[in-house]
Structure formats: C-alpha cells, structure tokens
N, C-alpha and C positions, 0 to 999 in steps of 0.2 A: 740262248735265252731260256728262262723257265717256261713251263707249259702254259699256254695261253688259256685264259678263262673263257667259258662259253659266252658269246655275245648273243643277246636276243636277236632273232632273225629280223624283226622290224627295225631294231636299232642299227644292225649291220646294213640293212637296206637304206636307211636314212643317211648313214655315214658314207655309203658308196654312191648314192644318187645325187646328193647336193654338192655341186662342184664349187659354188662361189665364184669369185673373180679368177680369171685365168692368171696363173703365176707368171711373173717375168722370169727370164732365163736365169738370172743370178739368184732369184729367190728359190727356184727349184733346185739349183745347185747347192745352195746353203742347206736346204732340208736334207738332201742326199748326203752331204758331208757330215752333218750332225748325226743323222741316223746311223751312218757308218761307224762313228765313234761310240754311239750307244750300243750297237751290236757287239763291238769289241769289249766294251766295259759296261755290262748290263745292270750293275748295281754298285752302290757306294762310290760313285765317281762324280766329281764336280767339274763341269765344263762351262766355259765363258764364251759367248758369241758377241762380236762387235759388228754393228751396222749403223751408218749415219742416220741422223734424224731425217725422216721423210723417205727412208729406204723401204719401209714396210715391215718393221719388226713384228708388229702384231699379226700381220698376215702370215708371216713365216712361222711364228711359234704356234699359231692356231692350226695351221695346216699340219705342222709337225705333231701336235697333239692328236689330231685325227689319225694320221698315219701310225703313230705309236700305239694308239688304242686298237686299231685294226690288226696290227702286226703282233702285239704282245698280249692282248686281252687284259691289260692292266689300266688302271685309272690314272688321271693326270690332275695335278693341282697347279694353278697359276696364281702367283702372288703379285700384288701391286702395292704401291705406297700412297695412291691417291684415289679418292672415291670416284672421280670422273672416269678413271680407267677401268673400274669394275664393269660399268654398263657397256662401255665401248668394247671391251674384251668379250663379254658375254654375248653381245649382239653379233660380233664377228664369228664366234663359235656356232651360234644358232644358224647363221647364214650358210655355213658350210656343212650343217647337219650334225654337229656334235652336241649330244644331250648334256646340258650343263646346269649347274646351280651356283648362285651367288651366296657366299657365306657372309652375311652382314650381322648387325647387332641383334636382329630378330631371330636369327637361327641359333638355337641353344644346343641341338644335337643333330646327328646325321643318321639316316636310315640307310642300310645297305641295299640300295635300290638299283635295278637295271635302268632306271630312268635317268640316272646321273653318272656319266662316265668322266666328266670333267668338272672340277670345282674352281671357282674364282673367289679369292679372298684378299682382304686388306691385312697388312702385317699385324697391326695392334689387335684387331678383332680376333684373328686366328690365334695369336699368341695367348690372349686371355682364355680362349676356349681350351687350348691345349694344356695350359698350366692348371686349369680347373678340372682337367681330365673329363671334360664334357663332350669332347669330340675326338673321334679316332677314325683313321682312314684304312679301310680294308682294301687289299689288293692294289695299293698305290705304288706305281713304278717310276713316275717322272714328276719332278717338281720344277716348274719354270718360274724364275725370278725376273720380273720386268724392272727396268731401270736399276740394274744390279749394282751400280756404283754407290747407291745409298747404303749406309751401314746399319740401318734399322732392321734389315733382313737377317743379320748375323744371329740374333737371338733365337731364330727359328731353326737354324741349321742342325742343332743337336737332336731335333725331333725327326730328322729325315736323313740319317746317316746310312741307311740301307738302300735309299733310292738314288736314281740318277738325278743330279741337280744341275739344271741348265740356267745360268745367268745370262741375261740379254741386256746390252747397253750400247749407246752410241759412243761412249767414251769410257774405256776400261781403266779409269783412274779413280781411286777411292775418294769419296767425299771427305774422308779423314786420312791424311797422309800417314798417320801413325798406325793405321789399320789397312795395309795394302791388300789388294784383291788377291794377290798370289798366295796369301795366307789361307784362303778358303777355296780357291779354284786351282785345279791342277793344270789346266790347259786353256789356251786362248785360241779361238778360231776367228780370223779377221775376214770380214766380208768385203763387199765392193767399196771402193773409196769414194769420197765426195766428188773428186775430180772426174772419176770414171762415170759416176751417175749423172753428172752434169753433161759430160761429153755425149753420153748415150741418150740424153733428153729426158731422163727420169726426174732430175732436179733442175730448178731454175738456176741460172748463173747469177752470182752476187757481184754487183759493181760497188766496191767499197770506197767511201770517202772519209778520210780521217782528219779530224780537226784537233790540233795539238792542245793539250790541257795540262797545266801544272798541277800535279797530284800530291805535292809535298804536304798539303794540309790533311790528307787522308791518314787515318790510323787503321792498323790491322788488328782484328779481334782474335779471340782464342780459336775461332774456327778457321783461321788462316786467310780470311777474306776481309775486305775493307768494311769497317763498321758503318752501321746505318747512321749513327749520330754525326760522324765526321763527313759522311757523304751528303747528309742533309745540309750541313753548313756550307759545303763547297758548291753543290749543285742547286742550292736554294738561293744563292746570291744573285744579284741583279745581272752581273757581267756574264755568268754562265747561262742564265735564262735568255739573255740577249743572243749569246752565241748559238744556243739551241734554235731559237727562232730564225736567226740568220741562215743557219745550215739547212733548216727545213725549207725556207723560201728559196734558197739557192739551188737545192738538189731535189726537193721532193714535193713542192707545192702542188696541190691538186690531186695527189695520189692517196690511196688508202694506206694509212700510216699507223704502225704500232710502236709506241715508245716504251722502253723499259727504264724504270727508275729504281733507286735503292732506298727509297723512303716515301711514306705516305704523304708527308707534308710537301715534299718536292713535287710529287705527282699532282697533287691538288693545285699547286702553284702553276705548274705547266698547263693544266687544264684551264685555269683562270686566264692565263696569258694568251693562249690560243683563242679562247672564246672572245676575249677583248679585242683581238685582232680580226675577228669575224670568221674564224675557221671553225667548222663543226667538230667539237672535241668533247670527249667525256673521260671520266676517271674511273678506274676499277681497282679494288684491292680486296684482300681476303676478309675484310669486315663487312662486305656487302652480303645480303641474304641471297639464297639461291635464286629467288624470283628477280631480284635486282640485277644479279649477274646475268641471268638469262635475257632480261630485257635489254641490258646494255650490249650484250653480244649480238642480239638480234638487230639492234640499231646499227651496230658496226658492220654487220653482214650486209644490210640492205642500203647503206649509205655509201655511194661510190667514193667520195673524197673524205671519208671519216678519219679522224685522228683519235686514237685511243691511248690514253696515258695510263700505264699500269705499274703495279709493284708485285713482283715475284709470281703472281698467281697464274700467268699464262705461259710459263716456260715448259710445262708438260701437260698432256691431256687436253690440249687445245689445238684445233685444226681449222684455220680459216684461209683457204687457198687464195682468196682474192687480195690478200695483203701484198702491197707493192713496195712498201718501204719499211725497213726496220731501223729504229734509232736507238742506239745504246747510249742513253743519257746517264751513264754510270760507268764506273770502272769495276773490274772484277779480277781476282787472281785465280778464279776457277775456270779451267779449260772446259769442263762440262757445261757450266752455265753459259759460257761464251758460245758454244756450239748450239745449245738449246735455244737461246734467244734468236740467233740468226736463222736457225732452222725453221722458225715460225713463218719465215717469208719464202721458203724454198720450194713450196708446192708449185707444180707446173699446171697451167691451164692452156686452153687452145690459143688464147691471145696473150699469154704471159709466159715468156721464156727466160726473162731476166727480172731481177729485183734490185733495189738500192739498199745498201747498208751505210748508215751514217754513224761513225764511231766518235763519241765524245768522251772516251775514257782511255785512250792509248792502247786499247785492247788488241787491235790488229798488230801493233808493233810488239806487244808482249807475246802473243801466241802465233803470229803469222796470219795470213789471210785464211778465211774460213775453208776454202777449198785446197789449201796447201797440203802437200804430202806429210803424213805423220806416221812414224814407225811405232805402231801400237804394241808390237811385241816387245820392243825395248822399254816402253812405258810400263807395260804389265810386269816385266821382270824387275825393272829398277825405277820405280816412280820417283824416288827422292832425287835421283840423278837428273831426271827430267825437270823437276821443280827447281833444283839448284842451277840448272842451265838457262832458265828464263831470264830475260833482261830485267834488271831492277828499274824502278821508276826514275832513278837518277840517271841511269845509262840511257834510258829512252829519251829523257829530256835533253840530254847532251847531244842527241841527234836532231833535235828540232831545228828547222830552218825557217826563218821569218819570211812570210809571204804577205806583202802589203794587200789589204782588201781592195777590191776593184774600185769601189767608190772613192777611196782615199787616193789611189794611184792616178785617177783621172785628174786630180788637182795638180799633179806634177807633170802631166803630159806636155811634151815640147820643151822641157827644161833640162837641167843637168841630170845625169844618170842618178837613179835612186838606190842602186845596189852598191854595197860596200863589203868587201871581204876582209874582216878584221884579222884573220889568221895570216892572210897574205901580206897585209900591211905590217904586221908584227915582224914577219920574216924580213921584209925590206928594211925596216928601220934598224934591226939588229945587225944586218949585213953592212949597213952604212955606219955602224958604230954609234948610233944615237940611243938615247934613253928609251926604254920600252913605252913610256907614256906618250912618246911622239906618235905612236899608232892611234892613241885616243884623240890626239890633236888633229890628225889627218881625217879621222872619221868625223870629228866635229866640224871641220872646215867644209867637208862635203855636205853635211847636214845644213849648215848655214847657207851654202850656195843654193841647194834645192828649195829650202824654205823661203828664202828671199825671193826666188823666182815666182813662187806660188802665193805670195802675200802682198796685200796692198799697203799694210802698215804693220807696226810692231805688234798690235793686239791680234791681228790675223796670224802673225808668226807664232805668238804664244799658244794660240789655239792649236796650231799644227804640231807644236812640240808635244802637247798633251796627247794628241792623236797618234803620235809616233812613239809613244812610250814603250810599246812592245818591240819596236825596231831597236830602240836604245837598249832595252834589257837583253836582246839577243846579241848585240854587238859587245856589250859589257861581259856577258857570259863567255863569249868567244875569247875576249881579252884575258879574263881571269883564268881560263883554261890554258892559254898560252904561257902565262907567267906562273902556272901551277900554284895559284893562290886563290882558291875558289871557295873560301868559307862564305856561308850565307850573309854574315854581317858585313864582310868586306864588299861583297857584290852589291848589297843593298846601299851601302855608303857610296860606292862608285857610281851607281845608277843615279842617286840623288845629286851627287856632285856634277855628273855629266849634264843632267837636265838644267841644273842651276847655271852652270857655265855656258851652256848653249843659249839660254835665254839672255844672259849678259852679253854674249857675243852678238846676238841678233839686235839687242838694244843699241850697242855701239854702231853696228852696221847701218841701222836706220837713222841714227843721229848723224852719221857721217854724210848721209845723202841729203840732209836738210841744209 
C-alpha cells in the first residue's frame, strides 16, 4: 500500500480507544476477508460484499472503515440512498470513535481537516456537489456503497476510479436487470447465509404461511415489477381485503404486525378495515411529514398489538425488533424487495426467537422460503438466467391446491367425503373408454351428495354452491389441464356451466324427495 498519512495522536487515540459493540465471529471474519482483498488490490478495484438483512452490514463496514483508516492513513467515504441511513451510519461511526462528517444539502465545500476521516453522503447530494466541482476529496482511499443493488450509485463511479470501491448489499441482484452488478464490480464476497444466522441464533426463524392468490389481473411495468395501479385494483377489492383479515385473525391476531402494500389507497383501505374490526391500526406512506412518521413509529413501538399498514417506506432504514408478524399484502417480482420486507421481522429479542410471515402474493412460491439456500455467485455472474428460471404466475397457479376453509368444512362434517381428485377421475374414465366429460359428471355427483347432506332445503344448497365456487374453479382447472384445453375463456365457460348444472341437479334431487 502507499505510505500512510500521519494521523493526529488524539484521533488515533479515539480510534483505538472506542471499541463499540463486540463483533460476532462472522462479522470479524468478513472484515478480515475484505481487508485481505484490499491489501492485494489497494486502488482501482471494485468489490461487492453480500450479507442478509439483519446480519449487521452497517457494523461491518463501519468497523472496516476504522481499520482501513488506521492501517492506511487514508480517508473513507460512505454512500447511502436514503436520508434515514445517513444519521444511523454517522452515529455508528461516532460510537466506535471514527471522526466523521455528514455531507448534506447545507454542506457546500469541504475543508481538508484532521477532524474528519470519514464522510457520509447521499447519492444525489454528492453527485450535485461533484458535478459543480464544489467538493473534492483529498487522500480518499475507500468508498463504501450501502444498498449497492440500487443503480443510482452508478453515476458516481466515474469520480472514484482510483479508489477501492466496496459495494454492500443483502441481495447482489441489480434493481435493473439490464444493468447487472458484474458490469461494475469485479468480485463478490458472500457472507453468512440466512439459514446459518438463524441456526446460530442471530436471526429469528420465519414461519411462513402462504395464501393462494390469482395474480392474472396484475400488470408488469417498465421496471419489471407489478404496477401500482393493477395492484391497487386487485388488493383493494373486497375479496382480497377479506382474505387479508382472515389470514391475520387465523395466524397473527394480537401480535405486533407490519403490513406491506403496493399502493397508498390499498393501505388506507387496510387501515380502515382493521380499525373497523377493533384492531389498533395506523397507515404510513412517504407523503407523511417527518413528525407524522416519527409519531406513528413511536406509537407502533409502544403498542404491543399494533398493526401498521405501510407502502414502500419501511423496507430499508427501519429497525423495529418487536415486530412479530410480517404480512406481504402484495406480490413482487423483486427478490431484493422480498428479502427486505421479511427482514423487517427477523430481529432477535430475548423473548422472540421466531416470527410469522403471511404471504398474500405467491412470493414464497416464486422465490422460495426466505431462509432457503441461494447461490449468490451464480446470480452475480448470470442474473438473467436466475430471472428466467423463476416460476411464472401461471406456473405457480397451476400448483395451487384447494383447501376448504375450516368454517365451511364444519358444515360437511359427518357426511360424504369432500375431497375429489379430478386428475385421477380423468385417468379412470379414459381407461374405461368413456368420454372425458364423465370426469366432470362424477365430480358433480360427489358435490351433490355432500351438499344434500349439509342442506335442509334447496335454498341452503344454492348458498353452499356459491360458497364452494373456489372448489369448483380448482376442479375445472384440473380438468382443463388434463384435456390440454386451458384457454381462459373455455375455463370460465366451463365453471359457469358446472355451477349452473350443479344447481339444476340439486333442484331435481330435492324435488324427488318431496
């Protein structure tokens, strides 16, 4: 390395005296590994480090900055993309004795001072200062990019081609698939996995409950994720609101719950519904003022069974360890967002070793469980291959299996069986040389038997047919798949015909009894 700059004795004393929190073993190993690469490539080298949300990335790069300053005598710049992270990072550096300065909109120029060995800046603010040539960095050796998967940082890279550039992220997958991270980073270092951190007790275990949702109404926007407008239409409708409430009451009632939505209107509807049901619930989005946000988060922190319905704003820079339940009341095609949302519930407390995840967007089927193994090296090298290998919404929905709600199942207890395997029935009728639609008839006969058992009269039976519409749709979908004739129009017609013929068969059945 180049010759180190002289560090003021008082600064060196502060750097060496303040220890901060004791590092976990994997955190110390990560710093050693990164410093080893920096020693080998002391300038003009871009390195990417991955560690799950909740693993302590800020602790690691703050301690790394301290060690780098002491070892090289060069300054460090830390870049963030959100204003909340500025203060958090600066506080962490101060806690461990690193003299630092926040570069915000009030800072117009920098003095070459022994008082500041580390700078913390937001992307846009720093970019404006650099382009105006109002700010320059003397003796800068290391640039740390927090949440490096965001592409807003790319505009700054041209200013730091002589420095070591360290990107830090939980998910080394670019927010824009057309701009892969391997274009800007030479090497990826993979940290401890989620599964390992859970096993060692550093992260809470996620118990995931998925509720199947038909996402065919959703549209994908130019950013590659589902649009807000189509999400608002789907998740704002009465049936989806009811499904959310049902899931909460079944798996999370009475727990501190954070709900993620993909639209402000949906979130406000969620808040109104929960409040109407008597649950303490508030709504938060990026239109709230800083004071309103602070007040709402303070309420959330101090209310044991609070429900907070949010939009986008709490995915990064937010830490509330007391969260017991995360509800994904949205679908996303972003692996990063998926991990960020669930990560908000993963903090461990003395009396909290597990938390609940309720998935209302088929996200766990799309990406796998939150703590499942992921080969980050493969994703870093070939991100498009990873994206292409994900299940499509249609493939996910083909795997749905109808499960009768407990309340409805109680009405059929003691009667004929309620399960019916349409695929098995189709195989049987074809082996017997019968027309394929015989499978539909056998399904309908079974429905008639179970509904007659649970009904006092025809009108009771009609009500049950309406309640069993999801069962009918599932059976028809299986049938359409068997005959390889699965166009949406044909399936819709077959569903309507099934329900119509079922009600006719029930009317005849009750007439025959009279």
